[in-house]
Structure formats: C-alpha cells, structure tokens
N, C-alpha and C positions, 0 to 999 in steps of 0.2 A: 388442451390446445397443442397442436403438433408444431414442431419446428419446420418452417419453410426451408426448402433447399436453397432458396436465394439468400437466406441468412448466412449460409456457409461459404462466404467469400474468403479470399486470402487473408485479410486482416483478422477475421473471426477464427479461422483455422490456426493462425499464429497465437491468438489468445488462448485457444483450447490447448495448444502445444505448451504454452507457458504454464498452464495449470498441471499438465501432465509431467512437467519437469520438477514440480514441487516435491513429490515423494522421492524422486531420484536424488536430488541434492540433500534432502533430509536424511535419507538412509545412509548415503555416503558419509555425511558429516557425523552422524550418530555412531557409525561403526568404525570410523578411522581414528587412529591415534597419531598418525604421522603425516598423512596426505590430505590435510585440510584444504589445500589449494584446489584439489579436484572438485570438492563440493562447491567451492567458491566459483569455479569456472561454470558449473551448471547453473548456479544462481545468477552469475553474470549473463549467461546466455538467455535465461528467462527474463532478466531485467531488460536486456537489449530488445527482446521481442515486444516489451511494453512500449518502447519508443517506436519500433518499426511498424507495429500494427496500426498505431495512431497515424503515423506518417502516411502509410499506404492507404488507409481509409480516406484520408483527406485528399491525397494525390489522385487516387483512382475514383474518387467520388463514390465510395462503397460504404458509407456510414449506414448502419442499420440500428433499429431499436434493440435487437438482440445483442449487437456489439456494444452499444451504449450501456446495456445492463451488465454484460459479462466482463468487460474490461476492468471496471473498478473492483468487481468481485475478485478477479484474478490477482490484481495488485494487492488487495488486502490479504488474500490467502498467502501469497508468497512472503510478504513482509512479516505478517504475524507468525507464520511458521518459522522463519529464520530467527526472529527475535526470541521466540520461545526456546529454540535450540540453543541460542547464544546465552540466554539468561540461565538456563539449566546447566550448561557446560562451564560457564565462568563462575557461577554461584557466588557472586559478590554484589554488594549494594550499588557499587559504582556503575555497573552496566544495567542493573535491574531498574534503577530510577528512570533513565531516559526510555528504556524499553517499555515500561508500564505506561509512561506518558503517551508514547506513540500508539500503543495498542488501545489505550483508553480513548484517545482522540478518534481513532478509526471507528470504534463502536459508537461514539456520540455522533459523529458526522453521518455515519450510515443511518442511524435512527432519525437524525434530522432530515436527511434526504427523503427517507420513507414518509415522514410526516408531511414534508412539503409537497411530495407527489400526491398524497391524499388530499391536500388543500389545493391541488392543481396549480402549484407555484414552484415547480421543480427548478426553473431557471434562476430563481433567487439565490440558490446555493451552488451555482456553477463553479467549475474549477477556476481558480485565479492564478496569477503568476507566483504568489506566495506558495500555493499548493504544489505547483510544478517545481519550484526551487526546493521545497521540503522533500518531495519525492526523489529528486536527483541526489540530494545530499544524503538522505537515509539509505538509498541504494548503494552509493559509493562506500558509506560507512559500514554497512552490513557486509559488502563484498570484502572489505579489508579485514573485518573481524572474523569472518568465516575462513579466510585464507590463512589465518595464524592460530597457533595453539593458544589456549586461554591463559596467557602469562602476561600480567599487567606491565611488566618491565620492558616488554618488546616495543621498539619504536613504532612499528606499524599498528600495533594494538592501541598504543596511545593516540596515534593520529585517528584511527577508527573511532575511538571513544570521543575524542574532541568533536569529530564530525557528527557523531550520533547525538551529542548534547546540542550542537548547533541545529540539527534536524528537529530535536525535541522542542527547542525554543520556537522554531518556525512553525512547528505543529501547533503549539499553543496560540501563536499569533494568527495562523490561518483559521483555527477553530473559533477564536474570538471574532474574527472578521465574518465568518459564516453565521455565527450566532447573532451578531449585531444586524446583519442584513436580513436574517430571518425573524428577528424579534417581533416586529409588528404582526407578521402572519401567525407566529406562535401565540401571541396574546389574543389575537382575533379568534383563533381556533379554540383556545381555552375558554374564552368568554362565550362562544357559541355553544360549547359543551355545557357550561353552567346554565345557560338559558334554556337548553333542551332538558 
C-alpha cells in the first residue's frame, strides 16, 4: 500500500520532522559533556511540533488516517529515546523507576490500542485529559532533565525529577482508566478466542 500524497499535509510533515529530530537531540546529548541545553532545545522543538501538528490538523481540517497513526508513534519514539538516554546517563534508581513506569505504560497502551483496533473498538481507548496532562508534564520534566548535567543536587534536576514522578503517577492513572474502559472488550475477545 503506497502513501497517498494527500496524506503529506503540513501537520504530517511536522510529525515526520519531529521523528527526524530524535537522532539529532540523542546524538548531541550522548556526545556532550557541557552543553546539555543544546540537546534539550532540540527536544523542546520536537515536543512543540507535537502540539503544533495537532492544532494545525484540527484548525485546517487536515486530519488523516496516516497522521492519526504516525502522531502517537512519533510521541512514543521521542519520549522513550529521551528516557533511555536519561536513565543511562544518570545511572541511578531515582530516575530509573519513573522512567521504566512511563516506558512500560507506553508499551501496554500501544498493545491495548492494537487489540482494540483488531476488535474494531478503537474509540474506547481514545486520548483523555489525563493522557494530555501526563504528556505535558513528562515533556516538561524531560526537557529540564536533558538541559542539566546528571547531578541530583542541582535544583532544576530535582524539579525535573519531581515532575517526572508526577507524570509517572498520571501515567498509571491513565493506564488504569484505559484498561477499565477496555476491560469488557478484552474479556469478550478472550472469551471468543476460547470458544474458537
């Protein structure tokens, strides 16, 4: 199946640009010892396009199935990449715990959405305000943590960690909300598999 040119509207181009920025901020962060803020600026630019492409898609009435697929993929790629870099660089349990919670949730919810799409009930696990709040909080937390050397005593690192823990709690809350909403469909699907 080839990609239709009509799918390459401005919001989708911004989403593709967001994916292209991932290796840029990752390489800058990985190879710098002093200028962490440069990597955080590239991450911030990528995070900003997340808001901008959604806003433009709604404003210009340019929502597409390709965009609906690619946007959450881009979000997960940028967040997981940043968290893996931070966990590796900080190398402490304090940052690893919320990082693993957030990454684990992304995997579970991605699998859940795939399952619900197979059951033709994708709308049951639509994005909620909790998910949006979680995304905003984790983006701000990651931006702060990327901008600073991995030193726990630094005030902005502490603020970033507090925000990351808050994002992890919202992550668990939103995952529980999604699972509760999808539970009847999950049970129905499992029962139909048993009967087959």
